C-alpha positions as CSV (number, residue, x, y, z in Angstrom):
1,M,-2.9,8.0,-37.7
2,K,-3.2,6.7,-41.5
3,S,-1.4,7.3,-44.7
4,R,-1.5,6.4,-48.3
5,V,1.1,6.3,-50.7
6,K,0.5,5.3,-54.2
7,W,2.6,4.9,-57.2
8,V,1.9,7.7,-60.2
9,D,4.7,6.5,-62.5
10,H,8.6,6.2,-62.9
11,M,9.7,7.0,-59.3
12,T,6.7,9.3,-58.6
13,F,4.6,8.6,-55.3
14,V,1.6,10.7,-54.1
15,A,1.4,10.4,-50.1
16,E,-1.9,11.3,-48.6
17,S,-2.3,11.9,-44.9
18,G,-5.2,10.8,-43.0
19,S,-6.2,14.4,-42.4
20,G,-6.6,14.8,-46.3
21,H,-3.4,16.6,-47.4
22,A,-1.1,15.1,-50.2
23,V,2.5,15.7,-51.1
24,V,4.6,14.3,-54.1
25,M,7.8,12.5,-53.6
26,D,9.9,11.5,-56.3
27,G,13.5,9.9,-56.7
28,P,16.6,11.2,-58.1
29,P,17.1,10.5,-62.1
30,E,19.9,8.0,-61.3
31,F,17.2,6.0,-59.9
32,G,14.3,6.5,-62.4
33,G,13.0,9.5,-60.8
34,R,12.1,13.0,-62.5
35,D,13.1,15.0,-59.6
36,L,9.4,16.3,-59.1
37,G,9.3,16.2,-55.2
38,P,11.4,15.4,-52.1
39,R,12.7,12.0,-51.2
40,P,11.1,9.9,-49.0
41,M,14.3,10.4,-46.5
42,E,14.2,14.4,-47.0
43,M,10.4,14.2,-46.0
44,L,11.5,12.5,-42.8
45,L,14.2,14.7,-41.9
46,M,11.5,17.7,-42.6
47,G,9.0,16.1,-40.5
48,M,11.4,16.2,-37.7
49,G,12.1,19.9,-38.2
50,G,8.4,20.5,-38.6
51,C,7.4,18.4,-35.2
52,S,10.2,20.3,-33.4
53,A,9.4,23.9,-34.5
54,F,5.7,23.4,-33.8
55,D,6.7,22.5,-30.2
56,V,9.1,25.3,-29.8
57,V,6.5,28.0,-31.2
58,Q,3.9,26.7,-29.0
59,I,6.0,26.5,-25.9
60,L,7.3,30.1,-26.6
61,Q,3.7,31.2,-26.9
62,K,2.8,29.5,-23.5
63,S,5.5,31.3,-21.7
64,R,4.0,34.7,-23.1
65,Q,7.5,35.3,-25.1
66,A,6.6,37.5,-28.2
67,I,7.8,35.3,-30.8
68,T,7.4,36.4,-34.6
69,D,9.4,33.7,-36.2
70,C,10.9,30.0,-35.8
71,E,13.2,28.4,-38.4
72,V,14.7,25.3,-38.1
73,M,17.9,24.6,-40.5
74,L,18.6,20.5,-40.3
75,E,21.7,18.8,-41.5
76,A,21.9,14.9,-41.8
77,E,24.2,12.2,-42.4
78,R,23.4,8.7,-43.3
79,A,24.8,5.5,-43.2
80,E,27.1,4.5,-46.0
81,E,25.5,0.6,-46.1
82,H,22.3,-0.4,-46.3
83,P,19.9,0.5,-44.4
84,K,21.2,4.0,-44.9
85,V,19.5,5.4,-41.7
86,F,20.2,8.9,-40.3
87,T,23.6,8.6,-38.0
88,R,23.9,12.3,-37.2
89,I,21.2,15.1,-37.2
90,H,22.2,18.7,-36.3
91,A,19.3,21.4,-35.9
92,H,19.9,24.9,-35.5
93,Y,16.9,27.1,-34.4
94,I,16.6,30.7,-35.6
95,V,14.2,32.3,-33.2
96,T,12.9,35.6,-34.0
97,G,10.8,38.0,-31.5
98,R,10.9,40.9,-29.3
99,N,13.2,40.7,-26.3
100,L,13.0,36.8,-26.1
101,A,14.7,35.7,-22.9
102,E,17.5,33.2,-23.8
103,K,16.6,30.7,-20.9
104,Q,12.9,30.4,-22.0
105,V,14.4,29.5,-25.9
106,A,16.9,27.1,-24.6
107,R,14.0,25.4,-22.5
108,A,11.6,25.4,-25.5
109,V,14.6,23.6,-27.7
110,E,15.4,21.3,-25.0
111,L,11.6,20.4,-24.1
112,S,11.0,19.5,-27.7
113,A,14.2,17.6,-28.2
114,E,13.9,15.5,-24.9
115,K,10.1,15.3,-24.2
116,Y,7.6,16.6,-27.1
117,C,8.7,15.8,-30.3
118,S,8.0,12.3,-31.3
119,A,9.8,12.6,-34.6
120,S,13.4,13.5,-33.0
121,I,13.1,11.3,-30.1
122,M,12.4,8.1,-32.5
123,L,15.0,9.3,-35.0
124,G,17.5,9.5,-31.9
125,R,17.3,5.9,-31.3
126,T,19.6,5.5,-34.4
127,A,20.9,9.0,-34.9
128,E,22.9,11.2,-32.7
129,I,20.6,14.6,-32.5
130,T,22.3,17.9,-31.5
131,H,20.8,21.4,-31.5
132,D,21.7,24.9,-31.1
133,F,19.8,28.3,-31.5
134,E,20.3,31.9,-31.9
135,I,17.9,34.5,-31.4
136,R,17.0,37.5,-33.6
137,E,15.2,40.6,-32.9
138,P,12.6,41.4,-35.6
139,E,13.6,44.0,-38.4
């Protein structure tokens, strides 16, 4: 896997993935940024959410659950001193579908957290990661 991050100006950077996608990252105004994109640590947290949501959807689809939506709400705390690593992350999954089995959703979330989501497993080396979920019926 490869990535390229190029400084644009001020505290704005463009990150390009090996698969050819790009995203703008920027710092807050108090550090010379112009607030044009997410902060790098926000990208890391979003990456964990995306990695885990991908797993949960895939696991539920493979177990023939009628999933129609999956959302992960993430909250994180960081250390006060440098390096300001994540110390706590909570992931709240909102899984929507028709007659979803609670046991299957719980299993999908657990498998992602403990076996498949590389990002959360890696971040779990410095942060306490917790999770919960709710199931919703489609409207």
